[in-house]
C-alpha positions in Angstrom: -1.4 30.8 -31.1 -1.6 26.6 -32.7 1.9 26.3 -33.0 2.7 28.3 -29.6 0.0 25.7 -27.6 1.3 22.3 -29.6 4.8 23.5 -28.6 3.3 24.0 -24.5 1.4 20.6 -25.2 5.1 18.6 -26.0 6.3 20.3 -23.8 3.7 19.2 -21.0 4.0 15.2 -22.3 7.8 15.8 -21.9 7.5 16.8 -18.1 4.8 13.5 -17.5 7.7 11.5 -19.5 10.5 12.9 -16.8 7.7 11.4 -14.4 7.6 8.5 -15.9 11.0 7.4 -15.8 12.2 8.8 -12.6 8.9 6.3 -11.1 10.4 3.6 -12.9 14.1 4.5 -11.4 11.8 4.3 -8.0 10.8 0.8 -9.0 13.4 -0.4 -9.9 15.6 0.3 -6.9 12.7 -0.5 -4.2 12.5 -4.1 -6.3 15.9 -4.3 -6.3 16.5 -3.2 -2.2 13.0 -6.0 -1.9 15.1 -9.0 -3.2 18.2 -8.2 -1.6 16.9 -6.6 2.0 19.3 -3.6 1.4 17.9 -0.4 3.5 20.4 1.6 2.2 19.2 2.0 -1.3 15.2 1.4 0.3 16.2 4.2 2.2 17.7 6.2 -0.9 13.9 5.0 -3.0 11.8 7.2 -0.3 14.6 10.2 -0.5 13.7 10.0 -3.8 9.6 10.4 -3.5 9.6 13.5 -3.5 10.7 15.1 -6.6 8.5 12.6 -7.7 5.9 14.6 -5.5 7.1 18.2 -6.9 6.9 17.4 -10.5 3.4 15.6 -10.6 2.5 19.4 -8.6 4.5 21.4 -11.9 2.3 18.8 -14.2 -0.9 19.4 -12.7 -0.6 23.1 -12.8 0.3 23.7 -16.1 -2.6 20.8 -17.6 -4.6 23.6 -15.3 -3.0 26.7 -17.0 -3.4 25.6 -20.4 -7.2 24.3 -20.0 -7.9 27.7 -18.7 -5.8 29.8 -21.4 -7.4 28.1 -24.3 -9.6 26.3 -23.5 -9.5 23.1 -25.7 -12.0 21.2 -27.3 -11.6 17.5 -28.8 -8.8 15.5 -28.9 -6.9 18.3 -27.3 -9.1 18.4 -24.2 -9.0 14.7 -24.7 -4.9 14.7 -24.2 -4.9 17.4 -21.1 -7.6 15.2 -19.4 -5.4 12.6 -19.7 -2.3 13.5 -18.6 -3.9 14.4 -16.1 -5.0 11.9 -14.6 -2.0 10.5 -16.1 0.2 12.2 -14.0 -1.9 11.3 -10.4 -1.5 7.8 -11.2 2.7 7.8 -11.8 2.8 9.8 -8.3 0.3 7.0 -7.0 3.1 4.4 -8.2 6.0 6.4 -7.1 4.2 6.7 -3.3 3.8 2.5 -3.2 7.6 2.2 -4.5 8.4 4.2 -1.6 5.8 2.0 0.5 8.3 -1.1 -0.7 11.4 0.4 0.2 10.0 1.7 3.4 8.8 -2.2 4.1 12.5 -3.3 3.4 13.8 -0.9 6.3 12.2 -2.9 8.5 12.3 -5.8 6.9 16.1 -6.0 7.2 15.9 -6.1 10.8 14.1 -9.8 10.7 14.6 -13.7 9.3 14.6 -13.4 5.3 11.8 -15.9 4.7 12.9 -18.1 2.1 11.1 -19.6 -1.4 8.6 -17.0 -2.1 9.5 -17.1 -6.4 5.8 -15.5 -7.0 7.1 -12.4 -5.6 9.7 -11.6 -7.7 7.6 -12.1 -10.9 4.6 -9.9 -9.8 7.2 -7.6 -9.3 8.5 -8.3 -12.6 5.1 -8.3 -14.2 4.4 -5.5 -12.8 7.6 -3.0 -14.0 6.6 -4.4 -17.2 2.9 -2.7 -17.3 4.4 0.1 -15.7 7.1 0.3 -19.4 4.1 -0.7 -21.1 2.1 1.6 -20.3 4.1 4.2 -20.7 5.2 3.6 -24.4 1.4 3.1 -25.1 1.3 6.8 -24.3 4.4 7.7 -26.5 3.3 6.4 -29.4 -0.1 6.6 -28.3 -0.5 2.1 -29.3 -4.0 1.4 -28.8 -3.4 -2.5 -29.2 -0.2 -2.1 -27.0 -2.2 0.1 -23.7 -4.9 -2.6 -24.2 -2.4 -5.7 -23.8 -1.8 -3.6 -20.5 -5.4 -3.8 -19.5 -5.2 -7.9 -20.5 -1.7 -7.8 -18.3 -3.7 -7.4 -15.0 -5.1 -9.9 -14.1 -1.9 -12.4 -14.1 -0.7 -10.1 -11.1 -4.2 -10.5 -9.4 -3.5 -14.2 -10.0 0.4 -14.2 -8.3 -1.0 -12.4 -5.5 -3.1 -14.7 -4.5 -0.9 -17.3 -4.5 1.6 -14.9 -2.8 -0.8 -14.8 -0.3 -1.5 -18.6 -0.5 2.3 -19.1 0.6 2.4 -16.7 3.6 -0.5 -17.5 5.4 1.2 -21.5 5.6 4.1 -20.1 6.4 3.6 -18.3 9.3 1.5 -21.1 10.5 4.1 -23.4 10.3 6.8 -20.8 11.8 4.6 -18.7 14.1 8.4 -16.3 14.4 8.1 -15.4 11.0 4.7 -13.5 11.2 6.2 -10.4 11.0 7.9 -10.4 8.5 5.5 -12.5 6.6 3.4 -9.7 6.6 5.6 -7.1 5.5 6.2 -9.3 2.3 2.0 -9.6 2.1 2.4 -5.8 2.4 4.7 -5.1 -0.4 2.9 -8.0 -3.3 -0.5 -6.5 -2.3 2.0 -2.3 -3.1 3.0 -4.1 -6.4 -0.7 -5.6 -6.9 -1.2 -1.6 -6.9 0.6 -0.9 -9.3 0.0 -3.3 -11.6 -3.6 -1.3 -11.2 -2.5 1.9 -11.7 -0.5 0.6 -14.7 -4.0 -0.1 -16.1 -5.1 3.5 -15.7 -2.5 4.9 -17.6 -3.2 2.4 -20.5 -7.0 2.4 -20.3 -6.4 7.3 -20.4 -4.3 5.9 -23.1 -7.1 4.4 -25.5 -9.5 7.4 -24.0 -6.6 9.8 -25.1 -6.0 8.0 -28.7 -9.7 7.3 -29.5 -12.0 8.5 -26.9 -13.8 5.8 -25.8 -13.7 4.9 -22.0 -13.6 1.3 -21.4 -12.2 0.8 -17.9 -15.4 -0.9 -16.2 -15.4 -2.8 -19.5 -13.7 -5.2 -18.4 -15.4 -6.1 -15.2 -18.5 -6.0 -17.0 -17.4 -9.0 -20.1 -16.4 -10.7 -16.4 -19.8 -10.5 -14.6 -21.5 -11.2 -18.2 -20.0 -14.5 -17.8 -22.4 -18.2 -17.5 -22.0 -19.5 -13.9 -19.6 -22.7 -13.9 -22.1 -25.5 -13.6 -21.5 -27.9 -10.8 -19.0 -30.2 -10.7 
């Protein structure tokens, strides 16, 4: 029975990696569509989200079945618990890729806003974090997982840069308000993608070591002494 259970765990992990591949592809295409303002590619991303949703349900059902059937403990239970959470987070990354694609379809009808280099950088960084979090899961690499968690601050800083830039553009040219708001939404989607990649990385640490680290970085920030007045 133990050998059969291990085979089912391996199959489950393979299914999760397939979802990960679909999500990465959707995010790649959504970012490409955003960069080129390509509504055709964007619509393909929107349509493809159904596949990700279907696989997410399949993996969740399989996880629950294995928990009920084998009543695992220790590392096997941590593995299944982490898979349930990672599965949900990957599906949500797919949702944000879909959101970006839907924004592109609308953006294609408006004037292009040039000169926002941080938008490309936040997309590249969020995409990198998704890739690294999946690599950490495959290899059980806790160091890489913690690196992903640290990288989330980069995305937060880039999002603030984008917000400042687009706010100024809206003030300077009120005709750009609609496309600027859509780009702000796309940047927020990418920030959430990075947050979800961080969630995946935190669950990798839990899966491997049994440590729950998801609030540690916030506690460490709260413990920092306040800067003295200038």
